[in-house]
KESE-98637 format. One record per residue (C-alpha): x, y, z; residue number from 0. Coordinates in steps of 0.25 Angstrom, whole numbers, m for minus. Example, Ala and Ser with C-alpha at 12.3 -4.5 7.8 and 13.67 -1.06 7.14 Angstrom:
<gumars>
<gumar px="49" py="m18" pz="31" seq="0"/>
<gumar px="55" py="m4" pz="29" seq="1"/>
</gumars>
This chain:
<gumars>
<gumar px="423" py="311" pz="269" seq="0"/>
<gumar px="414" py="310" pz="281" seq="1"/>
<gumar px="419" py="313" pz="295" seq="2"/>
<gumar px="413" py="309" pz="308" seq="3"/>
<gumar px="411" py="320" pz="318" seq="4"/>
<gumar px="413" py="313" pz="331" seq="5"/>
<gumar px="413" py="318" pz="346" seq="6"/>
<gumar px="427" py="321" pz="350" seq="7"/>
<gumar px="434" py="315" pz="362" seq="8"/>
<gumar px="428" py="320" pz="374" seq="9"/>
<gumar px="435" py="325" pz="386" seq="10"/>
<gumar px="440" py="315" pz="397" seq="11"/>
<gumar px="428" py="311" pz="406" seq="12"/>
<gumar px="418" py="316" pz="396" seq="13"/>
<gumar px="410" py="304" pz="391" seq="14"/>
<gumar px="400" py="311" pz="381" seq="15"/>
<gumar px="396" py="325" pz="376" seq="16"/>
<gumar px="383" py="331" pz="371" seq="17"/>
<gumar px="382" py="336" pz="357" seq="18"/>
<gumar px="377" py="351" pz="360" seq="19"/>
<gumar px="376" py="356" pz="346" seq="20"/>
<gumar px="379" py="354" pz="331" seq="21"/>
<gumar px="384" py="367" pz="324" seq="22"/>
<gumar px="382" py="360" pz="311" seq="23"/>
<gumar px="370" py="353" pz="304" seq="24"/>
<gumar px="371" py="341" pz="295" seq="25"/>
<gumar px="374" py="345" pz="281" seq="26"/>
<gumar px="382" py="358" pz="285" seq="27"/>
<gumar px="396" py="361" pz="281" seq="28"/>
<gumar px="407" py="363" pz="291" seq="29"/>
<gumar px="421" py="368" pz="292" seq="30"/>
<gumar px="433" py="360" pz="298" seq="31"/>
<gumar px="434" py="363" pz="313" seq="32"/>
<gumar px="420" py="370" pz="313" seq="33"/>
<gumar px="412" py="366" pz="326" seq="34"/>
<gumar px="402" py="356" pz="323" seq="35"/>
<gumar px="395" py="353" pz="336" seq="36"/>
<gumar px="397" py="355" pz="351" seq="37"/>
<gumar px="398" py="344" pz="361" seq="38"/>
<gumar px="396" py="346" pz="376" seq="39"/>
<gumar px="403" py="338" pz="387" seq="40"/>
<gumar px="402" py="340" pz="402" seq="41"/>
<gumar px="413" py="350" pz="402" seq="42"/>
<gumar px="415" py="356" pz="388" seq="43"/>
<gumar px="409" py="359" pz="374" seq="44"/>
<gumar px="416" py="352" pz="363" seq="45"/>
<gumar px="416" py="357" pz="349" seq="46"/>
<gumar px="417" py="347" pz="338" seq="47"/>
<gumar px="423" py="353" pz="325" seq="48"/>
<gumar px="422" py="348" pz="311" seq="49"/>
<gumar px="434" py="339" pz="307" seq="50"/>
<gumar px="433" py="344" pz="293" seq="51"/>
<gumar px="425" py="353" pz="284" seq="52"/>
<gumar px="413" py="347" pz="277" seq="53"/>
<gumar px="398" py="344" pz="279" seq="54"/>
<gumar px="390" py="338" pz="291" seq="55"/>
<gumar px="385" py="326" pz="284" seq="56"/>
<gumar px="377" py="320" pz="296" seq="57"/>
<gumar px="375" py="324" pz="311" seq="58"/>
<gumar px="374" py="311" pz="319" seq="59"/>
<gumar px="372" py="316" pz="333" seq="60"/>
<gumar px="362" py="328" pz="337" seq="61"/>
<gumar px="364" py="339" pz="347" seq="62"/>
<gumar px="361" py="335" pz="361" seq="63"/>
<gumar px="366" py="321" pz="360" seq="64"/>
<gumar px="377" py="314" pz="369" seq="65"/>
<gumar px="389" py="310" pz="362" seq="66"/>
<gumar px="402" py="303" pz="365" seq="67"/>
<gumar px="416" py="304" pz="360" seq="68"/>
<gumar px="418" py="298" pz="346" seq="69"/>
<gumar px="403" py="299" pz="343" seq="70"/>
<gumar px="400" py="303" pz="328" seq="71"/>
<gumar px="392" py="316" pz="328" seq="72"/>
<gumar px="391" py="319" pz="313" seq="73"/>
<gumar px="397" py="316" pz="299" seq="74"/>
<gumar px="405" py="327" pz="292" seq="75"/>
<gumar px="407" py="326" pz="277" seq="76"/>
<gumar px="420" py="332" pz="274" seq="77"/>
<gumar px="421" py="342" pz="263" seq="78"/>
<gumar px="423" py="356" pz="258" seq="79"/>
<gumar px="414" py="367" pz="264" seq="80"/>
<gumar px="419" py="379" pz="256" seq="81"/>
<gumar px="405" py="381" pz="250" seq="82"/>
<gumar px="399" py="382" pz="264" seq="83"/>
<gumar px="409" py="393" pz="268" seq="84"/>
<gumar px="406" py="400" pz="255" seq="85"/>
<gumar px="391" py="400" pz="259" seq="86"/>
<gumar px="392" py="405" pz="273" seq="87"/>
<gumar px="406" py="411" pz="276" seq="88"/>
<gumar px="400" py="421" pz="285" seq="89"/>
<gumar px="393" py="412" pz="294" seq="90"/>
<gumar px="405" py="403" pz="296" seq="91"/>
<gumar px="414" py="415" pz="299" seq="92"/>
<gumar px="404" py="421" pz="309" seq="93"/>
<gumar px="402" py="408" pz="317" seq="94"/>
<gumar px="417" py="405" pz="318" seq="95"/>
<gumar px="420" py="420" pz="322" seq="96"/>
<gumar px="410" py="420" pz="334" seq="97"/>
<gumar px="415" py="411" pz="346" seq="98"/>
<gumar px="404" py="405" pz="354" seq="99"/>
<gumar px="403" py="394" pz="364" seq="100"/>
<gumar px="396" py="380" pz="360" seq="101"/>
<gumar px="384" py="384" pz="369" seq="102"/>
<gumar px="382" py="397" pz="362" seq="103"/>
<gumar px="384" py="390" pz="348" seq="104"/>
<gumar px="373" py="381" pz="352" seq="105"/>
<gumar px="364" py="392" pz="355" seq="106"/>
<gumar px="367" py="399" pz="342" seq="107"/>
<gumar px="365" py="387" pz="334" seq="108"/>
<gumar px="352" py="384" pz="342" seq="109"/>
<gumar px="346" py="398" pz="338" seq="110"/>
<gumar px="353" py="398" pz="324" seq="111"/>
<gumar px="361" py="411" pz="327" seq="112"/>
<gumar px="374" py="416" pz="322" seq="113"/>
<gumar px="384" py="420" pz="332" seq="114"/>
<gumar px="388" py="432" pz="324" seq="115"/>
<gumar px="374" py="438" pz="327" seq="116"/>
<gumar px="376" py="438" pz="342" seq="117"/>
<gumar px="385" py="448" pz="351" seq="118"/>
<gumar px="393" py="440" pz="361" seq="119"/>
<gumar px="395" py="446" pz="375" seq="120"/>
<gumar px="405" py="435" pz="380" seq="121"/>
<gumar px="420" py="436" pz="380" seq="122"/>
<gumar px="426" py="441" pz="367" seq="123"/>
<gumar px="412" py="442" pz="362" seq="124"/>
<gumar px="408" py="428" pz="363" seq="125"/>
<gumar px="393" py="425" pz="362" seq="126"/>
<gumar px="387" py="419" pz="375" seq="127"/>
<gumar px="374" py="412" pz="376" seq="128"/>
<gumar px="368" py="424" pz="383" seq="129"/>
<gumar px="372" py="432" pz="370" seq="130"/>
<gumar px="364" py="422" pz="361" seq="131"/>
<gumar px="352" py="422" pz="370" seq="132"/>
<gumar px="352" py="437" pz="370" seq="133"/>
<gumar px="353" py="437" pz="355" seq="134"/>
<gumar px="341" py="428" pz="354" seq="135"/>
<gumar px="332" py="436" pz="363" seq="136"/>
<gumar px="336" py="449" pz="356" seq="137"/>
<gumar px="333" py="442" pz="342" seq="138"/>
<gumar px="320" py="437" pz="347" seq="139"/>
<gumar px="316" py="451" pz="351" seq="140"/>
<gumar px="321" py="457" pz="337" seq="141"/>
<gumar px="310" py="449" pz="330" seq="142"/>
<gumar px="299" py="457" pz="335" seq="143"/>
<gumar px="292" py="467" pz="325" seq="144"/>
<gumar px="290" py="481" pz="330" seq="145"/>
<gumar px="275" py="480" pz="330" seq="146"/>
<gumar px="276" py="468" pz="339" seq="147"/>
<gumar px="278" py="475" pz="352" seq="148"/>
<gumar px="265" py="471" pz="358" seq="149"/>
<gumar px="267" py="457" pz="356" seq="150"/>
<gumar px="281" py="458" pz="361" seq="151"/>
<gumar px="276" py="464" pz="374" seq="152"/>
<gumar px="266" py="453" pz="375" seq="153"/>
<gumar px="277" py="442" pz="373" seq="154"/>
<gumar px="286" py="449" pz="383" seq="155"/>
<gumar px="275" py="449" pz="394" seq="156"/>
<gumar px="272" py="434" pz="391" seq="157"/>
<gumar px="286" py="430" pz="391" seq="158"/>
<gumar px="288" py="437" pz="405" seq="159"/>
<gumar px="277" py="428" pz="411" seq="160"/>
<gumar px="281" py="416" pz="404" seq="161"/>
<gumar px="286" py="404" pz="412" seq="162"/>
<gumar px="295" py="394" pz="405" seq="163"/>
<gumar px="305" py="384" pz="408" seq="164"/>
<gumar px="316" py="378" pz="400" seq="165"/>
<gumar px="323" py="365" pz="402" seq="166"/>
<gumar px="337" py="363" pz="396" seq="167"/>
<gumar px="347" py="351" pz="399" seq="168"/>
<gumar px="360" py="355" pz="406" seq="169"/>
<gumar px="372" py="355" pz="397" seq="170"/>
<gumar px="382" py="344" pz="400" seq="171"/>
<gumar px="391" py="355" pz="406" seq="172"/>
<gumar px="380" py="360" pz="415" seq="173"/>
<gumar px="376" py="346" pz="419" seq="174"/>
<gumar px="391" py="343" pz="422" seq="175"/>
<gumar px="393" py="355" pz="431" seq="176"/>
<gumar px="381" py="352" pz="439" seq="177"/>
<gumar px="386" py="337" pz="441" seq="178"/>
<gumar px="399" py="342" pz="445" seq="179"/>
<gumar px="394" py="352" pz="455" seq="180"/>
<gumar px="384" py="342" pz="461" seq="181"/>
<gumar px="396" py="332" pz="462" seq="182"/>
<gumar px="405" py="342" pz="469" seq="183"/>
<gumar px="394" py="345" pz="479" seq="184"/>
<gumar px="392" py="330" pz="482" seq="185"/>
<gumar px="407" py="326" pz="482" seq="186"/>
<gumar px="415" py="337" pz="489" seq="187"/>
<gumar px="413" py="342" pz="503" seq="188"/>
<gumar px="413" py="357" pz="498" seq="189"/>
<gumar px="415" py="368" pz="507" seq="190"/>
<gumar px="417" py="383" pz="504" seq="191"/>
<gumar px="425" py="394" pz="511" seq="192"/>
<gumar px="425" py="408" pz="509" seq="193"/>
<gumar px="435" py="420" pz="510" seq="194"/>
<gumar px="436" py="434" pz="503" seq="195"/>
<gumar px="447" py="441" pz="496" seq="196"/>
<gumar px="451" py="455" pz="495" seq="197"/>
<gumar px="455" py="457" pz="480" seq="198"/>
<gumar px="461" py="471" pz="481" seq="199"/>
<gumar px="475" py="467" pz="478" seq="200"/>
<gumar px="471" py="458" pz="466" seq="201"/>
<gumar px="462" py="468" pz="460" seq="202"/>
<gumar px="473" py="479" pz="462" seq="203"/>
<gumar px="484" py="470" pz="456" seq="204"/>
<gumar px="475" py="466" pz="444" seq="205"/>
<gumar px="471" py="481" pz="441" seq="206"/>
<gumar px="486" py="485" pz="441" seq="207"/>
<gumar px="491" py="474" pz="432" seq="208"/>
<gumar px="479" py="469" pz="423" seq="209"/>
<gumar px="482" py="478" pz="411" seq="210"/>
<gumar px="497" py="475" pz="411" seq="211"/>
<gumar px="493" py="460" pz="413" seq="212"/>
<gumar px="484" py="459" pz="402" seq="213"/>
<gumar px="493" py="467" pz="393" seq="214"/>
<gumar px="504" py="458" pz="396" seq="215"/>
<gumar px="497" py="444" pz="396" seq="216"/>
<gumar px="485" py="447" pz="387" seq="217"/>
<gumar px="475" py="442" pz="398" seq="218"/>
<gumar px="467" py="449" pz="409" seq="219"/>
<gumar px="471" py="448" pz="423" seq="220"/>
<gumar px="459" py="442" pz="430" seq="221"/>
<gumar px="456" py="439" pz="445" seq="222"/>
<gumar px="456" py="424" pz="443" seq="223"/>
<gumar px="471" py="423" pz="441" seq="224"/>
<gumar px="473" py="429" pz="455" seq="225"/>
<gumar px="463" py="419" pz="461" seq="226"/>
<gumar px="469" py="407" pz="454" seq="227"/>
<gumar px="483" py="411" pz="457" seq="228"/>
<gumar px="479" py="413" pz="472" seq="229"/>
<gumar px="471" py="400" pz="472" seq="230"/>
<gumar px="483" py="392" pz="467" seq="231"/>
<gumar px="492" py="398" pz="478" seq="232"/>
<gumar px="482" py="394" pz="488" seq="233"/>
<gumar px="480" py="380" pz="482" seq="234"/>
<gumar px="495" py="378" pz="484" seq="235"/>
<gumar px="494" py="381" pz="499" seq="236"/>
<gumar px="482" py="371" pz="500" seq="237"/>
<gumar px="484" py="360" pz="490" seq="238"/>
<gumar px="471" py="352" pz="495" seq="239"/>
<gumar px="463" py="363" pz="489" seq="240"/>
<gumar px="470" py="360" pz="475" seq="241"/>
<gumar px="467" py="345" pz="477" seq="242"/>
<gumar px="456" py="336" pz="472" seq="243"/>
<gumar px="449" py="324" pz="477" seq="244"/>
<gumar px="449" py="311" pz="470" seq="245"/>
<gumar px="441" py="300" pz="478" seq="246"/>
<gumar px="448" py="299" pz="491" seq="247"/>
<gumar px="461" py="306" pz="486" seq="248"/>
<gumar px="465" py="320" pz="486" seq="249"/>
<gumar px="473" py="324" pz="474" seq="250"/>
<gumar px="483" py="336" pz="476" seq="251"/>
<gumar px="486" py="344" pz="464" seq="252"/>
<gumar px="500" py="350" pz="463" seq="253"/>
<gumar px="494" py="359" pz="451" seq="254"/>
<gumar px="484" py="370" pz="451" seq="255"/>
<gumar px="474" py="369" pz="440" seq="256"/>
<gumar px="463" py="380" pz="443" seq="257"/>
<gumar px="449" py="379" pz="437" seq="258"/>
<gumar px="442" py="392" pz="434" seq="259"/>
<gumar px="427" py="392" pz="433" seq="260"/>
<gumar px="422" py="399" pz="421" seq="261"/>
<gumar px="407" py="401" pz="417" seq="262"/>
<gumar px="402" py="399" pz="403" seq="263"/>
<gumar px="389" py="398" pz="396" seq="264"/>
<gumar px="390" py="382" pz="398" seq="265"/>
<gumar px="393" py="383" pz="413" seq="266"/>
<gumar px="404" py="384" pz="422" seq="267"/>
<gumar px="418" py="378" pz="418" seq="268"/>
<gumar px="431" py="377" pz="425" seq="269"/>
<gumar px="443" py="377" pz="416" seq="270"/>
<gumar px="456" py="374" pz="422" seq="271"/>
<gumar px="469" py="382" pz="422" seq="272"/>
<gumar px="480" py="373" pz="425" seq="273"/>
<gumar px="493" py="375" pz="433" seq="274"/>
<gumar px="488" py="389" pz="438" seq="275"/>
<gumar px="500" py="390" pz="447" seq="276"/>
<gumar px="509" py="390" pz="435" seq="277"/>
<gumar px="501" py="401" pz="428" seq="278"/>
<gumar px="504" py="416" pz="428" seq="279"/>
<gumar px="492" py="425" pz="430" seq="280"/>
<gumar px="492" py="428" pz="415" seq="281"/>
<gumar px="493" py="413" pz="412" seq="282"/>
<gumar px="481" py="410" pz="421" seq="283"/>
<gumar px="472" py="422" pz="415" seq="284"/>
<gumar px="475" py="418" pz="401" seq="285"/>
<gumar px="472" py="403" pz="404" seq="286"/>
<gumar px="459" py="407" pz="411" seq="287"/>
<gumar px="455" py="416" pz="400" seq="288"/>
<gumar px="457" py="405" pz="389" seq="289"/>
<gumar px="449" py="394" pz="397" seq="290"/>
<gumar px="438" py="404" pz="400" seq="291"/>
<gumar px="437" py="407" pz="385" seq="292"/>
<gumar px="436" py="392" pz="382" seq="293"/>
<gumar px="425" py="391" pz="392" seq="294"/>
<gumar px="417" py="402" pz="386" seq="295"/>
<gumar px="419" py="397" pz="372" seq="296"/>
<gumar px="416" py="383" pz="375" seq="297"/>
<gumar px="430" py="378" pz="371" seq="298"/>
<gumar px="435" py="373" pz="385" seq="299"/>
<gumar px="440" py="359" pz="385" seq="300"/>
<gumar px="439" py="348" pz="395" seq="301"/>
<gumar px="454" py="349" pz="398" seq="302"/>
<gumar px="452" py="364" pz="402" seq="303"/>
<gumar px="441" py="360" pz="412" seq="304"/>
<gumar px="448" py="347" pz="418" seq="305"/>
<gumar px="456" py="347" pz="430" seq="306"/>
<gumar px="458" py="358" pz="440" seq="307"/>
<gumar px="462" py="358" pz="454" seq="308"/>
<gumar px="455" py="371" pz="459" seq="309"/>
<gumar px="444" py="380" pz="454" seq="310"/>
<gumar px="441" py="394" pz="455" seq="311"/>
<gumar px="427" py="400" pz="452" seq="312"/>
<gumar px="423" py="415" pz="451" seq="313"/>
<gumar px="409" py="418" pz="454" seq="314"/>
<gumar px="412" py="432" pz="456" seq="315"/>
<gumar px="412" py="435" pz="441" seq="316"/>
<gumar px="397" py="433" pz="442" seq="317"/>
<gumar px="395" py="441" pz="455" seq="318"/>
<gumar px="396" py="430" pz="465" seq="319"/>
<gumar px="400" py="435" pz="479" seq="320"/>
<gumar px="401" py="421" pz="485" seq="321"/>
<gumar px="399" py="407" pz="482" seq="322"/>
<gumar px="403" py="392" pz="485" seq="323"/>
<gumar px="410" py="386" pz="473" seq="324"/>
<gumar px="408" py="371" pz="470" seq="325"/>
<gumar px="420" py="362" pz="469" seq="326"/>
<gumar px="425" py="358" pz="455" seq="327"/>
<gumar px="428" py="344" pz="459" seq="328"/>
<gumar px="438" py="337" pz="461" seq="329"/>
<gumar px="444" py="350" pz="465" seq="330"/>
<gumar px="444" py="353" pz="480" seq="331"/>
<gumar px="441" py="368" pz="480" seq="332"/>
<gumar px="436" py="379" pz="472" seq="333"/>
<gumar px="438" py="394" pz="474" seq="334"/>
<gumar px="426" py="404" pz="471" seq="335"/>
<gumar px="429" py="418" pz="468" seq="336"/>
<gumar px="418" py="429" pz="469" seq="337"/>
<gumar px="414" py="443" pz="466" seq="338"/>
<gumar px="424" py="454" pz="470" seq="339"/>
<gumar px="416" py="465" pz="478" seq="340"/>
<gumar px="421" py="477" pz="486" seq="341"/>
<gumar px="418" py="475" pz="500" seq="342"/>
<gumar px="422" py="483" pz="513" seq="343"/>
<gumar px="434" py="477" pz="520" seq="344"/>
<gumar px="442" py="480" pz="532" seq="345"/>
<gumar px="456" py="483" pz="528" seq="346"/>
<gumar px="466" py="488" pz="539" seq="347"/>
<gumar px="455" py="493" pz="547" seq="348"/>
<gumar px="448" py="501" pz="536" seq="349"/>
<gumar px="435" py="497" pz="528" seq="350"/>
<gumar px="439" py="496" pz="513" seq="351"/>
<gumar px="432" py="491" pz="500" seq="352"/>
<gumar px="439" py="479" pz="495" seq="353"/>
<gumar px="437" py="470" pz="483" seq="354"/>
<gumar px="433" py="457" pz="490" seq="355"/>
<gumar px="430" py="443" pz="484" seq="356"/>
<gumar px="424" py="431" pz="492" seq="357"/>
<gumar px="431" py="418" pz="489" seq="358"/>
<gumar px="426" py="404" pz="491" seq="359"/>
<gumar px="433" py="391" pz="491" seq="360"/>
<gumar px="425" py="378" pz="490" seq="361"/>
<gumar px="433" py="366" pz="494" seq="362"/>
<gumar px="431" py="351" pz="496" seq="363"/>
<gumar px="431" py="349" pz="511" seq="364"/>
<gumar px="435" py="334" pz="509" seq="365"/>
<gumar px="449" py="338" pz="506" seq="366"/>
<gumar px="450" py="353" pz="509" seq="367"/>
<gumar px="449" py="358" pz="524" seq="368"/>
<gumar px="442" py="371" pz="527" seq="369"/>
<gumar px="455" py="376" pz="533" seq="370"/>
<gumar px="462" py="374" pz="519" seq="371"/>
<gumar px="451" py="380" pz="511" seq="372"/>
<gumar px="450" py="392" pz="520" seq="373"/>
<gumar px="465" py="394" pz="519" seq="374"/>
<gumar px="465" py="392" pz="504" seq="375"/>
<gumar px="455" py="403" pz="502" seq="376"/>
<gumar px="463" py="412" pz="512" seq="377"/>
<gumar px="476" py="409" pz="503" seq="378"/>
<gumar px="468" py="414" pz="491" seq="379"/>
<gumar px="464" py="426" pz="498" seq="380"/>
<gumar px="478" py="430" pz="502" seq="381"/>
<gumar px="483" py="428" pz="488" seq="382"/>
<gumar px="473" py="437" pz="482" seq="383"/>
<gumar px="474" py="448" pz="493" seq="384"/>
<gumar px="489" py="449" pz="491" seq="385"/>
<gumar px="491" py="445" pz="476" seq="386"/>
<gumar px="506" py="447" pz="477" seq="387"/>
<gumar px="506" py="433" pz="484" seq="388"/>
<gumar px="501" py="427" pz="471" seq="389"/>
<gumar px="514" py="432" pz="464" seq="390"/>
<gumar px="523" py="427" pz="475" seq="391"/>
<gumar px="515" py="414" pz="478" seq="392"/>
<gumar px="515" py="416" pz="493" seq="393"/>
</gumars>
């Protein structure tokens, strides 16, 4: 029986997608639930699995094409594939055992590489695009014969002085990110205010309890849970900062869905943790870890990225000392965290070294007054400098 492979229903507000890459060719056999191709939308990469075992009879749409929900992409001829498994069991097992993102799989397919040949440096040994590129460079150098050192030297000198350019189209995600950033600049009246926070107490508390916390809950006690909890308490005091703009209306939210910016090979994504005010520290860390893992593996869904009343971004993990984050519209504010650095501070008349962090909050001045934004940031500072307040919610 022939089965049509169709574009699955796309996320709400997404009208079309780009067929990024086929992982099977016409005539090849496939197993049920094996990924056949990747579709890229403005937000996520969707995998299209085989609905049954069989053989790809025809491919109707090539890589790079724009498709819509319901479009027929290929014809699958259903049937047994035991013979295929007998011929190449090792390959099937290897590829299934190595977790890679769609972007990395596309690069592997482009260069006809087996993921098992590459050592991954990502989380849990996952292979990143940088790992693939490093492997390609080392593989190229390994093709040189021992007697070819002179030619290698000549090629190296030539390569050093070579001037070249490469033009590549933006991915749909990168194009969408660019569009939203420009839109935010043109729509909102953005202003940023700064403060600094002494993280002595948070660091001491984390150091004291992180081992027992991880042992009991099975998740690491990170800094983000302290900042998210402090932000929620501050948002309760200043509800306009948890609001959003829709036309000429201000929508006040009585819930706290916090977006956490996560960097990936495909670009910056902001998965949403919902009802953070109802979460424990352990619940927050577990949810954040799960969503960050989805971002890195390319399995994040549109639902995971939709909504949010406030966003936190941490440029400090990359060494940023200070920045002015851009709003994630239609939200009215975003908190920027930065690198922790030992700095001399005056405490009770004495100069002491303290772990300090600059904080920034960018806000929409159309609905948030400067006074509110400043007091909001001070409220976060007070919560973090005396973390017992987070437990007592005062």
